[in-house]
Steps between C-alpha positions, in 0.01 A plus 500: 500500500245777444590843638262775612550860600346631822474868598653617826468822697809629681471746789753627752412554865635774727785276616618435141367145469358409158155339523385306195153377413368287216138617459405190299509285815325601823749534784809463279745741662869505582777745579874559482767749598576562131277494194687197365451311826131596510450380140678171574277452805175581317602264219522222759169608656328499159633147442339392828173672405498322165548163672208576735269628226290307253616581147329814368337559842650841564394856430582685180727800552356807327733783595589770749342846508537805722205665667504855631367562850496830689683471830 
């Protein structure tokens, strides 16, 4: 079976919940009370996204950058 790597973004909300997103698939989000739980959940979500997506019909992840904004 062929394996692929998918990028994920992990954030933590004010209540301590870890929110995880896979930017390759639109709407592919999950969460968990620990990082390990969040990663396990996003892995499952990515699997569902792959099943619902035509092969090679997803966006190409380029990277993450910071922007500076005066507040």
